[in-house]
N, C-alpha and C positions, 0 to 999 in steps of 0.2 A: 750398617745402614744409616743412613743419613735421616735424623728425625726432626731436623728444621733448619732453616737459613734466614738470615736477617742481614740487612745493609741499612746504613744511615749515612747521611751526608749532613753537616754543619757549616753554616757560612760563619766564618771565624769572627770578622768584625762584628756581626750581629749577636753573636754569643757573647763578646766581650762586652759589648752595650748592656746587654741583659743583665751580666753578673755585676756590671757598674751600676745599674738602676733599681736593682731588686736587693735590697738588704737581706744578707744571710743565705742566698741563693747558692754560693759557692759551698757553704758549710752543708747545707742540705743534700747538694749533688755529690760531693767527694769526700773521702776519707781524709784525715790530717796529711798523710803522706802524699796523696794526689793533689792536695791544695796548692803545694808549692811548686807544682810544675807550669813551665811558660803557657801561655793563653793557647797557642796552637796545640799543645799536647791536652790541654784540658778540654778543649773543642773534640779531639779525638776521641778522647775517654768517654764523654758523653755520649757521642757517636756509638762507641761500643756497647754502653749500657742500653741505649736505645735498639740497637742492633739484636743485643742478647734478648732483650724483652720480645722483639719480634720472632726471633729464633725459637723461642720457649711458647709463643702464641700466648703470651701473658696480657692478654686484652686490658686488665685493671692497672698494670704497671706492676713492678716490683721494688722492694726495698733499696734505694741507691745504694747504701754503704755495704749492702750484702754482696755486691760484686765490684771489686776493686781490681783497678787495672794495675797489673806490675809488670816490671822487665825482668825476664830471665837472666842470668848471667851472660847468657850471649847476646843479649838486647832484644831479643824475642819479646813482643808483648803477649801477656797471657792474664788470665782471670785468676784472682783469689777469691774464692766463695765462702761465704759464712751464711749461718742462719737460714733463712726461708728458701734462700736460691740454691744453698748447698743441698738443701733436701731435694729440690727440682731437678738437680743436674746429677744427682747421686748416681754412679757408674756410668756415666757418659763423658765422652770426650769432647772438650769445647774447643775449637780451633778460632783463633782471632787474628785479624790483619787489620793494621791501622796505616792511615796515610794521611799527610796534610801537606797542600801545595798550592799555590795560586789563590790564596785565600779560603779554600775549603779543607774541612776535615772531613775524613770518611773512615768507615769502618766495616768490616764483613766478618759475620760469624757464622760457624758451622755447628751444630749439634749433632754428634754421632753415638748411637748406642749399639 
């Protein structure tokens, strides 16, 4: 049964400007391994975390580092959960799709229980 759906889109150039203008923002939003990704991938990962918050109906937001976007051996994106978010999604299947093209990054999340 689908428990939640979330989608988010990010303008890559605006996101890049926000990271440049706000000291420490990259470190607040992303884990150490995520921080080394190119800007389009960072924008998609930010969209993924926002889409996850929407799918979980987390109105107050969630700890950014508790949902790390990783790539499986196949290349497919997935979440690695820890802390508060791991407790929220316990027993759920969380599906993630990412895309970036034409200056836009997007993410789609489905939470299934």
